[in-house]
C-alpha positions as CSV (number, residue, x, y, z in Angstrom):
1,M,60.9,51.0,108.9
2,K,59.3,54.0,110.6
3,F,62.7,55.0,111.5
4,I,64.0,55.1,107.7
5,I,61.0,57.4,106.5
6,L,61.9,59.6,109.3
7,A,65.4,59.5,108.7
8,A,64.9,60.2,105.2
9,L,62.7,63.4,105.6
10,A,64.7,64.8,107.9
11,A,67.5,64.4,105.4
12,V,65.8,66.1,102.8
13,A,64.3,68.8,105.2
14,A,68.1,69.5,106.2
15,A,69.2,69.8,102.2
16,V,66.4,72.0,101.2
17,P,68.6,75.8,100.8
18,Q,67.4,77.8,104.1
19,G,66.8,81.7,103.1
20,Y,66.5,80.6,99.2
21,G,65.8,84.0,97.5
22,A,66.8,86.2,100.3
23,P,68.6,89.3,99.3
24,P,72.4,89.2,100.0
25,P,73.8,91.0,103.1
26,R,74.2,94.8,102.9
27,Y,77.0,96.5,104.0
28,G,77.5,100.2,104.8
29,S,74.2,102.1,104.6
30,S,72.3,103.3,101.9
31,E,71.9,107.2,102.6
32,E,73.8,109.5,99.8
33,I,76.7,110.9,100.3
34,A,77.7,114.1,98.7
35,I,80.5,114.5,96.0
36,L,82.5,117.7,97.2
37,R,84.5,117.6,94.8
38,D,85.2,115.8,91.5
39,E,87.5,117.2,89.3
40,R,88.7,115.3,86.4
41,V,91.1,116.2,83.3
42,I,92.5,113.9,80.3
43,E,94.8,115.2,77.8
44,D,95.2,114.1,74.3
45,D,98.2,112.7,74.9
46,G,97.6,110.2,77.7
47,R,97.9,112.2,81.2
48,Y,95.4,112.5,83.6
49,N,94.5,114.1,86.6
50,F,91.6,113.0,89.3
51,D,90.4,114.4,92.3
52,M,87.3,113.5,94.1
53,E,86.1,114.3,97.6
54,T,83.1,113.1,99.5
55,A,81.3,114.8,102.6
56,N,81.7,111.3,104.3
57,G,85.4,112.3,104.1
58,I,86.6,109.8,101.3
59,K,89.7,111.6,99.2
60,V,91.0,110.4,95.9
61,S,93.7,111.7,94.4
62,E,95.5,110.4,91.0
63,H,97.7,111.1,88.0
64,G,99.2,109.5,84.7
65,T,101.4,110.0,82.1
66,P,102.4,108.1,79.5
67,G,105.2,105.2,79.8
68,E,106.7,102.8,77.6
69,K,104.8,100.6,75.3
70,G,101.7,102.3,75.5
71,A,101.6,101.9,79.0
72,I,100.4,104.9,81.7
73,N,102.3,105.5,84.8
74,S,100.1,106.9,87.8
75,A,100.8,108.0,90.8
76,G,98.3,109.2,94.0
77,S,96.9,108.4,97.2
78,F,93.3,107.6,99.1
79,S,92.2,107.9,102.3
80,Y,88.8,106.7,104.1
81,T,88.1,105.9,108.1
82,A,87.6,102.6,108.5
83,P,84.4,101.3,109.9
84,D,86.3,100.9,113.2
85,G,87.0,104.6,113.0
86,T,90.7,103.9,112.2
87,P,92.1,106.8,109.1
88,I,93.4,104.6,106.0
89,T,95.5,106.0,103.9
90,L,97.8,104.5,101.2
91,Q,99.7,106.3,98.3
92,F,100.9,104.1,95.5
93,V,102.7,104.0,92.2
94,A,101.9,101.9,89.0
95,D,104.6,101.4,86.6
96,A,106.5,99.3,84.5
97,N,107.9,97.8,88.5
98,G,103.8,97.0,89.2
99,F,101.5,98.1,91.9
100,Q,103.7,99.3,94.7
101,P,101.5,100.5,97.7
102,Q,102.1,102.0,101.1
103,G,100.6,103.0,103.9
104,A,100.7,102.1,107.8
105,H,97.8,100.0,107.9
106,L,99.5,97.2,105.4
107,P,101.6,94.5,106.6
108,V,105.1,94.5,106.5
109,A,107.2,90.9,105.9
110,P,109.7,90.2,108.2
111,E,113.4,91.9,107.5
112,F,116.0,89.8,106.0
113,P,117.5,87.5,107.0
114,H,115.3,86.7,108.8
115,P,116.3,83.4,111.9
116,I,116.2,80.1,109.9
117,P,113.9,77.7,111.8
118,Q,116.3,74.6,113.2
119,F,114.2,71.8,111.4
120,V,115.0,73.5,108.6
121,L,118.8,74.1,109.3
122,D,118.4,70.1,110.3
123,Q,117.2,68.9,107.1
124,I,120.1,71.1,105.1
125,A,122.6,69.0,107.2
126,F,121.0,65.4,106.9
127,A,120.8,66.4,102.9
128,A,124.7,67.5,102.5
129,Q,126.0,64.2,104.5
130,E,123.8,62.6,102.0
131,D,125.5,63.8,99.0
132,A,129.0,63.7,100.6
133,R,128.3,60.0,101.3
134,R,127.6,58.9,97.1
135,P,128.4,62.1,95.6
136,S,128.1,60.0,92.0
137,E,125.7,57.7,92.4
138,P,122.1,58.0,92.2
139,S,119.9,57.4,95.4
140,S,119.1,53.8,95.5
141,R,115.3,55.1,96.7
142,Y,114.7,57.5,93.6
143,G,116.5,55.7,90.5
144,A,115.6,57.0,87.1
145,P,112.4,56.3,85.4
146,Q,112.6,52.8,83.5
């Protein structure tokens, strides 16, 4: 009986939220960074230009023009230094074809056609054999719902 009570107390203690009310972790620093340049131009016809630079090396530049059906076509770039010291630069276009980023740090999909794994080729061959064996009959395993 003592063991059951001890086990119950241990379970309750483990279930108590740890660090309740603790502040969330902070990223970066709390020091204020000076804005060296902040230029914004917004025209009545929907065109705009935006350029900004901070003392810690962050740079943002963007411009936009009216597109089709009330959309805005935007293009620009931003750059900063990652925490590990890597310089990051990204150029982008956002228009009727969606957001199209470009940057050396972005992952690249393998070129197509890429090699097809052997197990996939085996499965395709097996399916072709099954189709050739009974081209007009439904499968006996997978009949139509009744």
